[in-house]
mmCIF file of the N, C-alpha and C atoms, coordinates in Angstrom:
data_MODEL
# 
_entry.id   MODEL 
# 
loop_
_atom_site.group_PDB 
_atom_site.id 
_atom_site.type_symbol 
_atom_site.label_atom_id 
_atom_site.label_alt_id 
_atom_site.label_comp_id 
_atom_site.label_asym_id 
_atom_site.label_entity_id 
_atom_site.label_seq_id 
_atom_site.pdbx_PDB_ins_code 
_atom_site.Cartn_x 
_atom_site.Cartn_y 
_atom_site.Cartn_z 
_atom_site.occupancy 
_atom_site.B_iso_or_equiv 
_atom_site.pdbx_formal_charge 
_atom_site.auth_seq_id 
_atom_site.auth_comp_id 
_atom_site.auth_asym_id 
_atom_site.auth_atom_id 
_atom_site.pdbx_PDB_model_num 
ATOM 1   N N  . MET A 1 1  ? -63.656 129.878 -107.048 1.00 0.00 ? 1  MET A N  1 
ATOM 2   C CA . MET A 1 1  ? -63.046 129.032 -108.036 1.00 0.00 ? 1  MET A CA 1 
ATOM 3   C C  . MET A 1 1  ? -61.825 128.346 -107.426 1.00 0.00 ? 1  MET A C  1 
ATOM 4   N N  . VAL A 1 2  ? -61.590 127.136 -107.863 1.00 0.00 ? 2  VAL A N  1 
ATOM 5   C CA . VAL A 1 2  ? -60.433 126.374 -107.408 1.00 0.00 ? 2  VAL A CA 1 
ATOM 6   C C  . VAL A 1 2  ? -59.305 126.574 -108.408 1.00 0.00 ? 2  VAL A C  1 
ATOM 7   N N  . LYS A 1 3  ? -58.107 126.855 -107.892 1.00 0.00 ? 3  LYS A N  1 
ATOM 8   C CA . LYS A 1 3  ? -56.956 127.109 -108.750 1.00 0.00 ? 3  LYS A CA 1 
ATOM 9   C C  . LYS A 1 3  ? -55.801 126.190 -108.379 1.00 0.00 ? 3  LYS A C  1 
ATOM 10  N N  . ILE A 1 4  ? -55.002 125.874 -109.385 1.00 0.00 ? 4  ILE A N  1 
ATOM 11  C CA . ILE A 1 4  ? -53.726 125.196 -109.160 1.00 0.00 ? 4  ILE A CA 1 
ATOM 12  C C  . ILE A 1 4  ? -52.682 126.294 -109.263 1.00 0.00 ? 4  ILE A C  1 
ATOM 13  N N  . ARG A 1 5  ? -51.945 126.509 -108.178 1.00 0.00 ? 5  ARG A N  1 
ATOM 14  C CA . ARG A 1 5  ? -51.000 127.620 -108.144 1.00 0.00 ? 5  ARG A CA 1 
ATOM 15  C C  . ARG A 1 5  ? -49.810 127.276 -107.263 1.00 0.00 ? 5  ARG A C  1 
ATOM 16  N N  . LEU A 1 6  ? -48.861 128.216 -107.193 1.00 0.00 ? 6  LEU A N  1 
ATOM 17  C CA . LEU A 1 6  ? -47.662 128.014 -106.383 1.00 0.00 ? 6  LEU A CA 1 
ATOM 18  C C  . LEU A 1 6  ? -47.829 128.678 -105.024 1.00 0.00 ? 6  LEU A C  1 
ATOM 19  N N  . SER A 1 7  ? -47.313 128.030 -104.004 1.00 0.00 ? 7  SER A N  1 
ATOM 20  C CA . SER A 1 7  ? -47.303 128.558 -102.655 1.00 0.00 ? 7  SER A CA 1 
ATOM 21  C C  . SER A 1 7  ? -45.852 128.608 -102.207 1.00 0.00 ? 7  SER A C  1 
ATOM 22  N N  . ARG A 1 8  ? -45.381 129.780 -101.789 1.00 0.00 ? 8  ARG A N  1 
ATOM 23  C CA . ARG A 1 8  ? -43.958 129.970 -101.507 1.00 0.00 ? 8  ARG A CA 1 
ATOM 24  C C  . ARG A 1 8  ? -43.565 129.487 -100.115 1.00 0.00 ? 8  ARG A C  1 
ATOM 25  N N  . PHE A 1 9  ? -42.442 128.778 -100.075 1.00 0.00 ? 9  PHE A N  1 
ATOM 26  C CA . PHE A 1 9  ? -41.830 128.335 -98.832  1.00 0.00 ? 9  PHE A CA 1 
ATOM 27  C C  . PHE A 1 9  ? -40.337 128.578 -98.957  1.00 0.00 ? 9  PHE A C  1 
ATOM 28  N N  . GLY A 1 10 ? -39.600 128.354 -97.919  1.00 0.00 ? 10 GLY A N  1 
ATOM 29  C CA . GLY A 1 10 ? -38.168 128.577 -97.943  1.00 0.00 ? 10 GLY A CA 1 
ATOM 30  C C  . GLY A 1 10 ? -37.823 129.889 -97.279  1.00 0.00 ? 10 GLY A C  1 
ATOM 31  N N  . SER A 1 11 ? -36.546 130.093 -97.085  1.00 0.00 ? 11 SER A N  1 
ATOM 32  C CA . SER A 1 11 ? -36.076 131.290 -96.396  1.00 0.00 ? 11 SER A CA 1 
ATOM 33  C C  . SER A 1 11 ? -35.826 132.421 -97.383  1.00 0.00 ? 11 SER A C  1 
ATOM 34  N N  . ALA A 1 12 ? -35.388 133.559 -96.878  1.00 0.00 ? 12 ALA A N  1 
ATOM 35  C CA . ALA A 1 12 ? -35.074 134.703 -97.725  1.00 0.00 ? 12 ALA A CA 1 
ATOM 36  C C  . ALA A 1 12 ? -33.962 134.330 -98.709  1.00 0.00 ? 12 ALA A C  1 
ATOM 37  N N  . HIS A 1 13 ? -34.124 134.715 -99.939  1.00 0.00 ? 13 HIS A N  1 
ATOM 38  C CA . HIS A 1 13 ? -33.164 134.444 -101.011 1.00 0.00 ? 13 HIS A CA 1 
ATOM 39  C C  . HIS A 1 13 ? -32.989 132.961 -101.310 1.00 0.00 ? 13 HIS A C  1 
ATOM 40  N N  . ASN A 1 14 ? -33.897 132.118 -100.838 1.00 0.00 ? 14 ASN A N  1 
ATOM 41  C CA . ASN A 1 14 ? -33.855 130.680 -101.094 1.00 0.00 ? 14 ASN A CA 1 
ATOM 42  C C  . ASN A 1 14 ? -35.288 130.178 -101.297 1.00 0.00 ? 14 ASN A C  1 
ATOM 43  N N  . PRO A 1 15 ? -35.925 130.597 -102.382 1.00 0.00 ? 15 PRO A N  1 
ATOM 44  C CA . PRO A 1 15 ? -37.333 130.232 -102.557 1.00 0.00 ? 15 PRO A CA 1 
ATOM 45  C C  . PRO A 1 15 ? -37.516 128.766 -102.932 1.00 0.00 ? 15 PRO A C  1 
ATOM 46  N N  . HIS A 1 16 ? -38.562 128.177 -102.417 1.00 0.00 ? 16 HIS A N  1 
ATOM 47  C CA . HIS A 1 16 ? -39.063 126.870 -102.804 1.00 0.00 ? 16 HIS A CA 1 
ATOM 48  C C  . HIS A 1 16 ? -40.570 127.020 -102.901 1.00 0.00 ? 16 HIS A C  1 
ATOM 49  N N  . TYR A 1 17 ? -41.180 126.310 -103.803 1.00 0.00 ? 17 TYR A N  1 
ATOM 50  C CA . TYR A 1 17 ? -42.615 126.437 -104.002 1.00 0.00 ? 17 TYR A CA 1 
ATOM 51  C C  . TYR A 1 17 ? -43.267 125.073 -103.949 1.00 0.00 ? 17 TYR A C  1 
ATOM 52  N N  . ARG A 1 18 ? -44.471 125.051 -103.412 1.00 0.00 ? 18 ARG A N  1 
ATOM 53  C CA . ARG A 1 18 ? -45.323 123.871 -103.496 1.00 0.00 ? 18 ARG A CA 1 
ATOM 54  C C  . ARG A 1 18 ? -46.361 124.163 -104.570 1.00 0.00 ? 18 ARG A C  1 
ATOM 55  N N  . ILE A 1 19 ? -46.664 123.161 -105.357 1.00 0.00 ? 19 ILE A N  1 
ATOM 56  C CA . ILE A 1 19 ? -47.730 123.279 -106.344 1.00 0.00 ? 19 ILE A CA 1 
ATOM 57  C C  . ILE A 1 19 ? -48.972 122.739 -105.643 1.00 0.00 ? 19 ILE A C  1 
ATOM 58  N N  . VAL A 1 20 ? -49.959 123.615 -105.425 1.00 0.00 ? 20 VAL A N  1 
ATOM 59  C CA . VAL A 1 20 ? -51.114 123.264 -104.605 1.00 0.00 ? 20 VAL A CA 1 
ATOM 60  C C  . VAL A 1 20 ? -52.420 123.557 -105.328 1.00 0.00 ? 20 VAL A C  1 
ATOM 61  N N  . VAL A 1 21 ? -53.460 122.901 -104.861 1.00 0.00 ? 21 VAL A N  1 
ATOM 62  C CA . VAL A 1 21 ? -54.833 123.187 -105.278 1.00 0.00 ? 21 VAL A CA 1 
ATOM 63  C C  . VAL A 1 21 ? -55.443 123.982 -104.142 1.00 0.00 ? 21 VAL A C  1 
ATOM 64  N N  . ALA A 1 22 ? -55.936 125.200 -104.450 1.00 0.00 ? 22 ALA A N  1 
ATOM 65  C CA . ALA A 1 22 ? -56.458 126.068 -103.397 1.00 0.00 ? 22 ALA A CA 1 
ATOM 66  C C  . ALA A 1 22 ? -57.637 126.868 -103.913 1.00 0.00 ? 22 ALA A C  1 
ATOM 67  N N  . ASP A 1 23 ? -58.463 127.308 -102.988 1.00 0.00 ? 23 ASP A N  1 
ATOM 68  C CA . ASP A 1 23 ? -59.541 128.234 -103.308 1.00 0.00 ? 23 ASP A CA 1 
ATOM 69  C C  . ASP A 1 23 ? -58.913 129.573 -103.687 1.00 0.00 ? 23 ASP A C  1 
ATOM 70  N N  . ALA A 1 24 ? -59.391 130.192 -104.742 1.00 0.00 ? 24 ALA A N  1 
ATOM 71  C CA . ALA A 1 24 ? -58.813 131.443 -105.243 1.00 0.00 ? 24 ALA A CA 1 
ATOM 72  C C  . ALA A 1 24 ? -58.908 132.566 -104.212 1.00 0.00 ? 24 ALA A C  1 
ATOM 73  N N  . ARG A 1 25 ? -59.829 132.469 -103.265 1.00 0.00 ? 25 ARG A N  1 
ATOM 74  C CA . ARG A 1 25 ? -60.010 133.528 -102.271 1.00 0.00 ? 25 ARG A CA 1 
ATOM 75  C C  . ARG A 1 25 ? -59.027 133.429 -101.108 1.00 0.00 ? 25 ARG A C  1 
ATOM 76  N N  . ARG A 1 26 ? -58.287 132.346 -101.028 1.00 0.00 ? 26 ARG A N  1 
ATOM 77  C CA . ARG A 1 26 ? -57.318 132.164 -99.941  1.00 0.00 ? 26 ARG A CA 1 
ATOM 78  C C  . ARG A 1 26 ? -56.031 132.924 -100.249 1.00 0.00 ? 26 ARG A C  1 
ATOM 79  N N  . PRO A 1 27 ? -55.279 133.327 -99.218  1.00 0.00 ? 27 PRO A N  1 
ATOM 80  C CA . PRO A 1 27 ? -53.987 133.976 -99.458  1.00 0.00 ? 27 PRO A CA 1 
ATOM 81  C C  . PRO A 1 27 ? -53.002 133.019 -100.137 1.00 0.00 ? 27 PRO A C  1 
ATOM 82  N N  . ARG A 1 28 ? -51.971 133.585 -100.757 1.00 0.00 ? 28 ARG A N  1 
ATOM 83  C CA . ARG A 1 28 ? -50.994 132.783 -101.500 1.00 0.00 ? 28 ARG A CA 1 
ATOM 84  C C  . ARG A 1 28 ? -50.420 131.652 -100.654 1.00 0.00 ? 28 ARG A C  1 
ATOM 85  N N  . ASP A 1 29 ? -50.032 131.950 -99.426  1.00 0.00 ? 29 ASP A N  1 
ATOM 86  C CA . ASP A 1 29 ? -49.417 130.947 -98.565  1.00 0.00 ? 29 ASP A CA 1 
ATOM 87  C C  . ASP A 1 29 ? -50.389 130.408 -97.522  1.00 0.00 ? 29 ASP A C  1 
ATOM 88  N N  . GLY A 1 30 ? -51.683 130.630 -97.742  1.00 0.00 ? 30 GLY A N  1 
ATOM 89  C CA . GLY A 1 30 ? -52.690 130.173 -96.790  1.00 0.00 ? 30 GLY A CA 1 
ATOM 90  C C  . GLY A 1 30 ? -52.993 128.696 -96.962  1.00 0.00 ? 30 GLY A C  1 
ATOM 91  N N  . GLY A 1 31 ? -54.100 128.278 -96.403  1.00 0.00 ? 31 GLY A N  1 
ATOM 92  C CA . GLY A 1 31 ? -54.497 126.878 -96.472  1.00 0.00 ? 31 GLY A CA 1 
ATOM 93  C C  . GLY A 1 31 ? -54.795 126.454 -97.892  1.00 0.00 ? 31 GLY A C  1 
ATOM 94  N N  . TYR A 1 32 ? -54.602 125.176 -98.163  1.00 0.00 ? 32 TYR A N  1 
ATOM 95  C CA . TYR A 1 32 ? -54.874 124.649 -99.487  1.00 0.00 ? 32 TYR A CA 1 
ATOM 96  C C  . TYR A 1 32 ? -55.600 123.325 -99.371  1.00 0.00 ? 32 TYR A C  1 
ATOM 97  N N  . ILE A 1 33 ? -56.155 122.874 -100.481 1.00 0.00 ? 33 ILE A N  1 
ATOM 98  C CA . ILE A 1 33 ? -56.949 121.652 -100.511 1.00 0.00 ? 33 ILE A CA 1 
ATOM 99  C C  . ILE A 1 33 ? -56.041 120.432 -100.637 1.00 0.00 ? 33 ILE A C  1 
ATOM 100 N N  . GLU A 1 34 ? -55.085 120.499 -101.586 1.00 0.00 ? 34 GLU A N  1 
ATOM 101 C CA . GLU A 1 34 ? -54.205 119.357 -101.821 1.00 0.00 ? 34 GLU A CA 1 
ATOM 102 C C  . GLU A 1 34 ? -52.855 119.831 -102.341 1.00 0.00 ? 34 GLU A C  1 
ATOM 103 N N  . ASP A 1 35 ? -51.811 119.139 -101.935 1.00 0.00 ? 35 ASP A N  1 
ATOM 104 C CA . ASP A 1 35 ? -50.445 119.405 -102.390 1.00 0.00 ? 35 ASP A CA 1 
ATOM 105 C C  . ASP A 1 35 ? -50.163 118.474 -103.574 1.00 0.00 ? 35 ASP A C  1 
ATOM 106 N N  . LEU A 1 36 ? -49.821 119.055 -104.740 1.00 0.00 ? 36 LEU A N  1 
ATOM 107 C CA . LEU A 1 36 ? -49.576 118.247 -105.936 1.00 0.00 ? 36 LEU A CA 1 
ATOM 108 C C  . LEU A 1 36 ? -48.102 117.996 -106.214 1.00 0.00 ? 36 LEU A C  1 
ATOM 109 N N  . GLY A 1 37 ? -47.225 118.777 -105.612 1.00 0.00 ? 37 GLY A N  1 
ATOM 110 C CA . GLY A 1 37 ? -45.811 118.585 -105.872 1.00 0.00 ? 37 GLY A CA 1 
ATOM 111 C C  . GLY A 1 37 ? -44.993 119.759 -105.380 1.00 0.00 ? 37 GLY A C  1 
ATOM 112 N N  . HIS A 1 38 ? -43.765 119.875 -105.887 1.00 0.00 ? 38 HIS A N  1 
ATOM 113 C CA . HIS A 1 38 ? -42.885 120.959 -105.461 1.00 0.00 ? 38 HIS A CA 1 
ATOM 114 C C  . HIS A 1 38 ? -42.030 121.431 -106.623 1.00 0.00 ? 38 HIS A C  1 
ATOM 115 N N  . TYR A 1 39 ? -41.468 122.644 -106.478 1.00 0.00 ? 39 TYR A N  1 
ATOM 116 C CA . TYR A 1 39 ? -40.633 123.266 -107.501 1.00 0.00 ? 39 TYR A CA 1 
ATOM 117 C C  . TYR A 1 39 ? -39.543 124.084 -106.826 1.00 0.00 ? 39 TYR A C  1 
ATOM 118 N N  . ASP A 1 40 ? -38.312 123.868 -107.258 1.00 0.00 ? 40 ASP A N  1 
ATOM 119 C CA . ASP A 1 40 ? -37.157 124.626 -106.769 1.00 0.00 ? 40 ASP A CA 1 
ATOM 120 C C  . ASP A 1 40 ? -36.608 125.421 -107.944 1.00 0.00 ? 40 ASP A C  1 
ATOM 121 N N  . PRO A 1 41 ? -36.877 126.727 -108.027 1.00 0.00 ? 41 PRO A N  1 
ATOM 122 C CA . PRO A 1 41 ? -36.425 127.509 -109.184 1.00 0.00 ? 41 PRO A CA 1 
ATOM 123 C C  . PRO A 1 41 ? -34.913 127.638 -109.295 1.00 0.00 ? 41 PRO A C  1 
ATOM 124 N N  . ARG A 1 42 ? -34.182 127.406 -108.217 1.00 0.00 ? 42 ARG A N  1 
ATOM 125 C CA . ARG A 1 42 ? -32.719 127.488 -108.256 1.00 0.00 ? 42 ARG A CA 1 
ATOM 126 C C  . ARG A 1 42 ? -32.088 126.198 -108.768 1.00 0.00 ? 42 ARG A C  1 
ATOM 127 N N  . LYS A 1 43 ? -32.882 125.140 -108.879 1.00 0.00 ? 43 LYS A N  1 
ATOM 128 C CA . LYS A 1 43 ? -32.448 123.846 -109.419 1.00 0.00 ? 43 LYS A CA 1 
ATOM 129 C C  . LYS A 1 43 ? -31.234 123.298 -108.675 1.00 0.00 ? 43 LYS A C  1 
ATOM 130 N N  . THR A 1 44 ? -31.328 123.286 -107.350 1.00 0.00 ? 44 THR A N  1 
ATOM 131 C CA . THR A 1 44 ? -30.211 122.828 -106.525 1.00 0.00 ? 44 THR A CA 1 
ATOM 132 C C  . THR A 1 44 ? -30.162 121.311 -106.387 1.00 0.00 ? 44 THR A C  1 
ATOM 133 N N  . THR A 1 45 ? -31.209 120.603 -106.794 1.00 0.00 ? 45 THR A N  1 
ATOM 134 C CA . THR A 1 45 ? -31.231 119.146 -106.725 1.00 0.00 ? 45 THR A CA 1 
ATOM 135 C C  . THR A 1 45 ? -31.665 118.583 -108.076 1.00 0.00 ? 45 THR A C  1 
ATOM 136 N N  . PRO A 1 46 ? -31.379 117.310 -108.327 1.00 0.00 ? 46 PRO A N  1 
ATOM 137 C CA . PRO A 1 46 ? -31.815 116.714 -109.605 1.00 0.00 ? 46 PRO A CA 1 
ATOM 138 C C  . PRO A 1 46 ? -33.339 116.662 -109.744 1.00 0.00 ? 46 PRO A C  1 
ATOM 139 N N  . THR A 1 47 ? -34.036 116.586 -108.629 1.00 0.00 ? 47 THR A N  1 
ATOM 140 C CA . THR A 1 47 ? -35.503 116.546 -108.680 1.00 0.00 ? 47 THR A CA 1 
ATOM 141 C C  . THR A 1 47 ? -36.061 117.912 -108.287 1.00 0.00 ? 47 THR A C  1 
ATOM 142 N N  . TYR A 1 48 ? -35.676 118.942 -109.009 1.00 0.00 ? 48 TYR A N  1 
ATOM 143 C CA . TYR A 1 48 ? -36.132 120.297 -108.682 1.00 0.00 ? 48 TYR A CA 1 
ATOM 144 C C  . TYR A 1 48 ? -37.605 120.509 -109.003 1.00 0.00 ? 48 TYR A C  1 
ATOM 145 N N  . LEU A 1 49 ? -38.191 119.643 -109.830 1.00 0.00 ? 49 LEU A N  1 
ATOM 146 C CA . LEU A 1 49 ? -39.613 119.741 -110.169 1.00 0.00 ? 49 LEU A CA 1 
ATOM 147 C C  . LEU A 1 49 ? -40.228 118.363 -110.083 1.00 0.00 ? 49 LEU A C  1 
ATOM 148 N N  . LYS A 1 50 ? -41.244 118.242 -109.237 1.00 0.00 ? 50 LYS A N  1 
ATOM 149 C CA . LYS A 1 50 ? -41.938 116.968 -109.086 1.00 0.00 ? 50 LYS A CA 1 
ATOM 150 C C  . LYS A 1 50 ? -43.426 117.258 -108.972 1.00 0.00 ? 50 LYS A C  1 
ATOM 151 N N  . VAL A 1 51 ? -44.224 116.563 -109.790 1.00 0.00 ? 51 VAL A N  1 
ATOM 152 C CA . VAL A 1 51 ? -45.667 116.784 -109.813 1.00 0.00 ? 51 VAL A CA 1 
ATOM 153 C C  . VAL A 1 51 ? -46.375 115.433 -109.844 1.00 0.00 ? 51 VAL A C  1 
ATOM 154 N N  . ASN A 1 52 ? -47.451 115.314 -109.089 1.00 0.00 ? 52 ASN A N  1 
ATOM 155 C CA . ASN A 1 52 ? -48.314 114.141 -109.151 1.00 0.00 ? 52 ASN A CA 1 
ATOM 156 C C  . ASN A 1 52 ? -49.248 114.357 -110.339 1.00 0.00 ? 52 ASN A C  1 
ATOM 157 N N  . VAL A 1 53 ? -48.865 113.818 -111.498 1.00 0.00 ? 53 VAL A N  1 
ATOM 158 C CA . VAL A 1 53 ? -49.572 114.064 -112.758 1.00 0.00 ? 53 VAL A CA 1 
ATOM 159 C C  . VAL A 1 53 ? -51.010 113.563 -112.694 1.00 0.00 ? 53 VAL A C  1 
ATOM 160 N N  . GLU A 1 54 ? -51.217 112.408 -112.118 1.00 0.00 ? 54 GLU A N  1 
ATOM 161 C CA . GLU A 1 54 ? -52.559 111.823 -112.043 1.00 0.00 ? 54 GLU A CA 1 
ATOM 162 C C  . GLU A 1 54 ? -53.526 112.734 -111.276 1.00 0.00 ? 54 GLU A C  1 
ATOM 163 N N  . ARG A 1 55 ? -53.095 113.235 -110.133 1.00 0.00 ? 55 ARG A N  1 
ATOM 164 C CA . ARG A 1 55 ? -53.962 114.111 -109.334 1.00 0.00 ? 55 ARG A CA 1 
ATOM 165 C C  . ARG A 1 55 ? -54.166 115.468 -110.008 1.00 0.00 ? 55 ARG A C  1 
ATOM 166 N N  . ALA A 1 56 ? -53.136 115.968 -110.691 1.00 0.00 ? 56 ALA A N  1 
ATOM 167 C CA . ALA A 1 56 ? -53.270 117.238 -111.407 1.00 0.00 ? 56 ALA A CA 1 
ATOM 168 C C  . ALA A 1 56 ? -54.309 117.110 -112.511 1.00 0.00 ? 56 ALA A C  1 
ATOM 169 N N  . GLN A 1 57 ? -54.277 116.022 -113.260 1.00 0.00 ? 57 GLN A N  1 
ATOM 170 C CA . GLN A 1 57 ? -55.265 115.821 -114.315 1.00 0.00 ? 57 GLN A CA 1 
ATOM 171 C C  . GLN A 1 57 ? -56.663 115.657 -113.728 1.00 0.00 ? 57 GLN A C  1 
ATOM 172 N N  . HIS A 1 58 ? -56.758 115.029 -112.573 1.00 0.00 ? 58 HIS A N  1 
ATOM 173 C CA . HIS A 1 58 ? -58.054 114.886 -111.895 1.00 0.00 ? 58 HIS A CA 1 
ATOM 174 C C  . HIS A 1 58 ? -58.641 116.263 -111.575 1.00 0.00 ? 58 HIS A C  1 
ATOM 175 N N  . TRP A 1 59 ? -57.841 117.146 -110.993 1.00 0.00 ? 59 TRP A N  1 
ATOM 176 C CA . TRP A 1 59 ? -58.333 118.475 -110.631 1.00 0.00 ? 59 TRP A CA 1 
ATOM 177 C C  . TRP A 1 59 ? -58.677 119.299 -111.859 1.00 0.00 ? 59 TRP A C  1 
ATOM 178 N N  . LEU A 1 60 ? -57.875 119.201 -112.912 1.00 0.00 ? 60 LEU A N  1 
ATOM 179 C CA . LEU A 1 60 ? -58.175 119.945 -114.137 1.00 0.00 ? 60 LEU A CA 1 
ATOM 180 C C  . LEU A 1 60 ? -59.473 119.446 -114.778 1.00 0.00 ? 60 LEU A C  1 
ATOM 181 N N  . ALA A 1 61 ? -59.701 118.132 -114.731 1.00 0.00 ? 61 ALA A N  1 
ATOM 182 C CA . ALA A 1 61 ? -60.933 117.566 -115.274 1.00 0.00 ? 61 ALA A CA 1 
ATOM 183 C C  . ALA A 1 61 ? -62.152 118.008 -114.481 1.00 0.00 ? 61 ALA A C  1 
ATOM 184 N N  . ASN A 1 62 ? -61.958 118.316 -113.208 1.00 0.00 ? 62 ASN A N  1 
ATOM 185 C CA . ASN A 1 62 ? -63.075 118.741 -112.358 1.00 0.00 ? 62 ASN A CA 1 
ATOM 186 C C  . ASN A 1 62 ? -63.209 120.254 -112.278 1.00 0.00 ? 62 ASN A C  1 
ATOM 187 N N  . GLY A 1 63 ? -62.545 120.992 -113.171 1.00 0.00 ? 63 GLY A N  1 
ATOM 188 C CA . GLY A 1 63 ? -62.781 122.424 -113.279 1.00 0.00 ? 63 GLY A CA 1 
ATOM 189 C C  . GLY A 1 63 ? -61.762 123.335 -112.647 1.00 0.00 ? 63 GLY A C  1 
ATOM 190 N N  . ALA A 1 64 ? -60.678 122.822 -112.109 1.00 0.00 ? 64 ALA A N  1 
ATOM 191 C CA . ALA A 1 64 ? -59.653 123.694 -111.529 1.00 0.00 ? 64 ALA A CA 1 
ATOM 192 C C  . ALA A 1 64 ? -58.930 124.436 -112.649 1.00 0.00 ? 64 ALA A C  1 
ATOM 193 N N  . GLN A 1 65 ? -58.566 125.691 -112.391 1.00 0.00 ? 65 GLN A N  1 
ATOM 194 C CA . GLN A 1 65 ? -57.837 126.507 -113.361 1.00 0.00 ? 65 GLN A CA 1 
ATOM 195 C C  . GLN A 1 65 ? -56.409 126.679 -112.876 1.00 0.00 ? 65 GLN A C  1 
ATOM 196 N N  . ALA A 1 66 ? -55.443 126.438 -113.756 1.00 0.00 ? 66 ALA A N  1 
ATOM 197 C CA . ALA A 1 66 ? -54.037 126.597 -113.394 1.00 0.00 ? 66 ALA A CA 1 
ATOM 198 C C  . ALA A 1 66 ? -53.586 128.020 -113.712 1.00 0.00 ? 66 ALA A C  1 
ATOM 199 N N  . THR A 1 67 ? -52.758 128.589 -112.850 1.00 0.00 ? 67 THR A N  1 
ATOM 200 C CA . THR A 1 67 ? -52.175 129.897 -113.140 1.00 0.00 ? 67 THR A CA 1 
ATOM 201 C C  . THR A 1 67 ? -51.147 129.723 -114.255 1.00 0.00 ? 67 THR A C  1 
ATOM 202 N N  . ASP A 1 68 ? -50.666 130.808 -114.820 1.00 0.00 ? 68 ASP A N  1 
ATOM 203 C CA . ASP A 1 68 ? -49.739 130.735 -115.943 1.00 0.00 ? 68 ASP A CA 1 
ATOM 204 C C  . ASP A 1 68 ? -48.471 129.962 -115.591 1.00 0.00 ? 68 ASP A C  1 
ATOM 205 N N  . THR A 1 69 ? -47.879 130.272 -114.450 1.00 0.00 ? 69 THR A N  1 
ATOM 206 C CA . THR A 1 69 ? -46.646 129.591 -114.047 1.00 0.00 ? 69 THR A CA 1 
ATOM 207 C C  . THR A 1 69 ? -46.909 128.126 -113.736 1.00 0.00 ? 69 THR A C  1 
ATOM 208 N N  . ALA A 1 70 ? -48.000 127.836 -113.046 1.00 0.00 ? 70 ALA A N  1 
ATOM 209 C CA . ALA A 1 70 ? -48.338 126.453 -112.732 1.00 0.00 ? 70 ALA A CA 1 
ATOM 210 C C  . ALA A 1 70 ? -48.610 125.677 -114.020 1.00 0.00 ? 70 ALA A C  1 
ATOM 211 N N  . ARG A 1 71 ? -49.267 126.301 -114.973 1.00 0.00 ? 71 ARG A N  1 
ATOM 212 C CA . ARG A 1 71 ? -49.544 125.649 -116.260 1.00 0.00 ? 71 ARG A CA 1 
ATOM 213 C C  . ARG A 1 71 ? -48.227 125.281 -116.968 1.00 0.00 ? 71 ARG A C  1 
ATOM 214 N N  . ARG A 1 72 ? -47.264 126.202 -116.968 1.00 0.00 ? 72 ARG A N  1 
ATOM 215 C CA . ARG A 1 72 ? -45.966 125.948 -117.602 1.00 0.00 ? 72 ARG A CA 1 
ATOM 216 C C  . ARG A 1 72 ? -45.255 124.762 -116.932 1.00 0.00 ? 72 ARG A C  1 
ATOM 217 N N  . LEU A 1 73 ? -45.283 124.709 -115.603 1.00 0.00 ? 73 LEU A N  1 
ATOM 218 C CA . LEU A 1 73 ? -44.631 123.627 -114.879 1.00 0.00 ? 73 LEU A CA 1 
ATOM 219 C C  . LEU A 1 73 ? -45.346 122.287 -115.095 1.00 0.00 ? 73 LEU A C  1 
ATOM 220 N N  . LEU A 1 74 ? -46.661 122.326 -115.112 1.00 0.00 ? 74 LEU A N  1 
ATOM 221 C CA . LEU A 1 74 ? -47.425 121.099 -115.328 1.00 0.00 ? 74 LEU A CA 1 
ATOM 222 C C  . LEU A 1 74 ? -47.189 120.549 -116.732 1.00 0.00 ? 74 LEU A C  1 
ATOM 223 N N  . LYS A 1 75 ? -47.139 121.431 -117.721 1.00 0.00 ? 75 LYS A N  1 
ATOM 224 C CA . LYS A 1 75 ? -46.858 120.984 -119.093 1.00 0.00 ? 75 LYS A CA 1 
ATOM 225 C C  . LYS A 1 75 ? -45.481 120.344 -119.179 1.00 0.00 ? 75 LYS A C  1 
ATOM 226 N N  . ALA A 1 76 ? -44.511 120.887 -118.449 1.00 0.00 ? 76 ALA A N  1 
ATOM 227 C CA . ALA A 1 76 ? -43.165 120.320 -118.458 1.00 0.00 ? 76 ALA A CA 1 
ATOM 228 C C  . ALA A 1 76 ? -43.144 118.892 -117.907 1.00 0.00 ? 76 ALA A C  1 
ATOM 229 N N  . GLN A 1 77 ? -44.115 118.563 -117.072 1.00 0.00 ? 77 GLN A N  1 
ATOM 230 C CA . GLN A 1 77 ? -44.200 117.221 -116.499 1.00 0.00 ? 77 GLN A CA 1 
ATOM 231 C C  . GLN A 1 77 ? -45.139 116.300 -117.276 1.00 0.00 ? 77 GLN A C  1 
ATOM 232 N N  . GLY A 1 78 ? -45.754 116.823 -118.357 1.00 0.00 ? 78 GLY A N  1 
ATOM 233 C CA . GLY A 1 78 ? -46.583 115.977 -119.222 1.00 0.00 ? 78 GLY A CA 1 
ATOM 234 C C  . GLY A 1 78 ? -48.055 116.009 -118.920 1.00 0.00 ? 78 GLY A C  1 
ATOM 235 N N  . VAL A 1 79 ? -48.542 116.974 -118.174 1.00 0.00 ? 79 VAL A N  1 
ATOM 236 C CA . VAL A 1 79 ? -49.978 117.080 -117.898 1.00 0.00 ? 79 VAL A CA 1 
ATOM 237 C C  . VAL A 1 79 ? -50.656 117.651 -119.138 1.00 0.00 ? 79 VAL A C  1 
ATOM 238 N N  . LYS A 1 80 ? -51.747 117.016 -119.567 1.00 0.00 ? 80 LYS A N  1 
ATOM 239 C CA . LYS A 1 80 ? -52.502 117.456 -120.754 1.00 0.00 ? 80 LYS A CA 1 
ATOM 240 C C  . LYS A 1 80 ? -53.562 118.465 -120.343 1.00 0.00 ? 80 LYS A C  1 
ATOM 241 N N  . PHE A 1 81 ? -53.699 119.517 -121.145 1.00 0.00 ? 81 PHE A N  1 
ATOM 242 C CA . PHE A 1 81 ? -54.720 120.537 -120.894 1.00 0.00 ? 81 PHE A CA 1 
ATOM 243 C C  . PHE A 1 81 ? -55.799 120.477 -121.931 1.00 0.00 ? 81 PHE A C  1 
# 
């Protein structure tokens, strides 16, 4: 199954996440199909959350399942489920 989920980047105590489309069998930080955006939970910049809404809706229409956290972030950016 294809999932929309978060992939962790950044150093220790400074997490940053990419919102990615990946095969569910791949590791969390492993290879992914497409990068949809990024999320900074510490909100250190004005653009701490950025998502390509058009591509996210495309993947959801084609059967991708979003994880709970990814779903919350996508809804915040206006993606319809």
